[in-house]
N, C-alpha and C positions, 0 to 999 in steps of 0.2 A: 325364502319368503318371496312372494310374487312382487313384481315391479309394476308400478302404475305407468300409464302412458305419459310420455313427455319428460325429457330430461333425465331419464333413468333413475328417478328418485324411488327409493324403496317405499312400498305401499304402507300407509298409516292405518289402513282398515283392519289390519291384523290385531285382534284383541289380546290373544295369548300366544306365546312362543314356546317351542320346545327348548330344552337346555342347549342343544346344539345350535339352534337358530340364534338364541341369545348370545352364546359364546362367539359365533361368527360376527355378529354386529358389534360386540364389544372388543373383538380382537384378542380374546383370551381363550384358554382351554375350557372344555366342558367341566373338568374338575375344579377349576377356579370358580366358575359360576356356581357349581354345587357348594363349594366352601363359602362363597359369599352369601348364598341363600341360607345355609346352616348357621352362619354368623349373624344373620338378620340384616345384612346390607342390601339385599334385594328381596322383595316379597315374592312368594310363590304359592301355588296351590297344587292339588293333585286331582287328576281325572282318572276314570276307569272304574273297574269293578274287581273285587276279590284280589287276586295276586297280580292283576294287570294294572297297576297304578303307574301313571306317567306324570312327571312334574311339569307344570306349565308356569311361565313367567309372564306377567303383564307387560305388553308392549309399551304402555305408558311409562312404566318404571324404567325400562331400558332407555327410552327417549329422554326422560328426565335425567338419568344418570349421565348420558352422553352430552346433554345440552343441545343447544341449537347450532353448535359449531359444525355439525356434520351436515353438509349440504345435500348429501345423497339420501338422507333419512327424512321421510315425510312426517309431519306432526300427526299425532293420533287424531283420527277422524271420528266425528259423532254421527250416530245413526239418526235418520229421520224417524220419529216414533210411528208415523203412519205409512212410512215407506214399505214397499214390498221387496223382499230379498229371497233369492233362490236357495235351495239346499246347498249347492256348491259354495255360495257366498257364506252361508251360515257355518259350514264346516271350516272354511278358511278363517272366518272371523273368530270363531270360538276355539280353533285349534284342536278340533276333534274330527273323527271320521264320520262319514255318512252311516256306516254300519253301527257306530256307537249311538247316534241319534235314533236310528231305527230300533235298536235294542231298548232304548228308553221309551219309545213309543209302544213297543210290544209289551212292556211291563206296565203300561198305563201311566207312566210318570209325565209324559208330554203328549201333546197331540200335534200332528203335522198335517196341515191342510194342503190341498192341491188346487191349482188354478184351472181355468177352462181348458188349457192345453195339457193338463195332467202333471205339470211340474210341481214338486213339493215347494211350498213357500212359507215364509214367516214375515211378520211385520217387524219393524224396528223395536217396538215395545216388547214383543215376544222374544226377540233375540237378547235384549237386555236382561229380561227375567230369566231366560234360559242360561245365560252366562252366569248370573248370580247363583242359580241352582247348581250348575255343573262345577263351578269354581269356588264354592262357598267355603270349603275347608282349606286350611293352610297346612295341615299335617294329616297324614293317613291315620 
């Protein structure tokens, strides 16, 4: 997970984490995280298509589980609804690859705009809606 500037605190912008990232933050094995998810102790969702499904765990759930006693862990950040965010930020925030977002665009599921410099961009509101679309299911 990326680190934010200053103090080495882990970045709270990450919306969803892989099982490995969650395990690293919690200090447990990936199997333990999977067991906790299966037991309902940690919420999760799946992203991907067909046989390529990947489990994602909300950063907010990990932060809540650890509590505020972890000084290196930044609290979850909120997006500005009218803020403009790049494709790289969107991928990091959502826990998906750029290729995955481009595939959704090719299928007509989402639209990705470009700014005057040709960079792919999203508003905060679009990222929230996209997060809800991608991570809406809790089981495959």
